[in-house]
C-alpha positions in Angstrom: 132.8 107.6 71.3 135.5 107.5 73.9 137.1 110.8 74.6 139.1 110.0 77.9 140.8 107.0 79.0 142.5 106.8 82.4 144.9 103.9 82.9 147.0 105.5 85.4 148.9 103.2 88.0 148.2 99.8 86.4 151.7 99.4 87.6 153.7 96.2 86.5 150.5 94.2 85.8 150.8 95.1 82.1 153.8 93.6 80.0 155.8 95.3 77.2 153.8 93.1 74.9 150.5 94.0 76.5 151.2 97.7 76.0 152.1 97.0 72.4 148.8 95.3 71.8 147.0 98.2 73.5 148.6 100.9 71.4 148.0 98.7 68.3 144.4 98.6 69.2 144.4 102.4 69.4 145.2 102.8 65.7 141.4 103.1 64.7 141.3 105.7 62.2 138.0 106.7 63.6 139.3 107.1 67.1 138.0 110.2 69.2 140.3 109.7 71.9 141.4 113.1 73.2 143.0 112.4 76.6 145.0 109.4 77.6 146.4 109.1 81.1 149.1 106.5 81.5 150.8 107.9 84.5 152.3 105.7 87.2 152.9 102.7 84.8 155.9 100.5 83.8 155.6 101.1 79.9 159.3 101.1 79.3 161.1 101.8 75.9 159.5 99.1 73.9 155.8 100.0 74.8 156.7 103.7 74.3 158.0 102.9 70.7 154.6 101.1 70.0 152.8 104.2 71.4 154.8 106.7 69.2 153.9 104.5 66.1 150.3 104.5 67.0 150.1 108.3 67.9 151.8 109.1 64.7 148.7 107.9 62.9 146.2 109.5 65.5 145.2 113.3 65.1 142.5 113.3 67.8 144.8 112.9 70.9 145.3 116.2 72.6 146.5 115.4 76.2 149.1 112.7 77.1 150.0 112.0 80.7 153.3 109.9 81.0 154.3 111.3 84.5 156.0 108.8 86.9 157.0 105.9 84.3 160.2 105.0 85.7 161.1 102.4 83.3 161.4 104.7 80.3 165.2 105.5 79.5 166.7 108.4 77.6 166.4 106.6 74.5 162.6 106.2 75.0 162.2 109.9 75.8 164.2 110.7 72.6 161.8 108.3 70.6 158.6 110.2 72.1 160.3 113.6 71.0 160.1 112.2 67.3 156.3 112.1 67.7 156.3 115.9 68.1 157.8 116.2 64.7 155.2 114.1 63.0 152.7 116.3 60.9 149.8 114.2 62.3 150.8 115.3 65.9 147.9 117.2 67.6 149.1 117.0 71.1 148.6 120.1 73.1 149.6 118.9 76.6 152.3 116.6 77.6 153.3 115.7 81.1 156.6 113.9 81.5 157.1 115.0 85.1 158.2 112.6 88.0 160.4 110.7 85.6 163.8 111.6 87.2 164.8 108.0 88.1 168.7 107.8 87.7 168.7 111.2 85.9 167.1 109.8 82.7 165.7 113.2 81.5 169.1 114.7 80.6 170.5 117.3 78.2 170.2 115.1 75.3 166.5 114.5 76.0 165.9 118.1 76.3 167.7 119.0 73.4 165.7 116.4 71.4 162.4 117.8 72.5 163.7 121.5 71.7 164.5 120.4 68.1 161.2 118.7 67.9 159.3 121.6 69.2 161.0 124.0 66.5 158.7 122.1 63.9 155.6 121.4 66.1 153.0 124.0 66.3 150.2 122.3 68.5 152.1 121.7 71.8 151.0 124.3 74.4 152.3 122.6 77.6 155.3 120.4 78.2 155.9 119.4 81.8 159.4 117.9 82.7 159.1 118.4 86.3 162.7 119.2 87.7 165.1 116.7 86.6 168.5 116.9 88.2 170.5 115.9 85.1 169.7 119.1 82.9 172.4 121.5 82.8 172.6 125.0 81.5 173.5 123.4 78.2 170.1 121.7 78.1 
């Protein structure tokens, strides 16, 4: 069974609909996927919402790399924070670094993740990098 999948830097060759279809295929209840690397892609909010829906029904994934996905907005990152609230979430490592385009990761995003972490007991590592838009409030 597939344990690791690296789809990093596929860039703009995958459309939002393509990402949606890919994430639907991951909904297999017998999935053994533990590590998914989607760094350097153009997933966007729509694809990310599909991913969150899928991963909420998958308990095997431990490591998710979404670094350098510049098309995800603050809305998309807040959607991802909802995954951490889900009882099936088994993520231990989440990398969101190098997503600082236009200061997208801001106080509201960090607060959403902080609230999610209050009820999540599996996540051990969360990497934001060094977003410029986070103030002392965040």
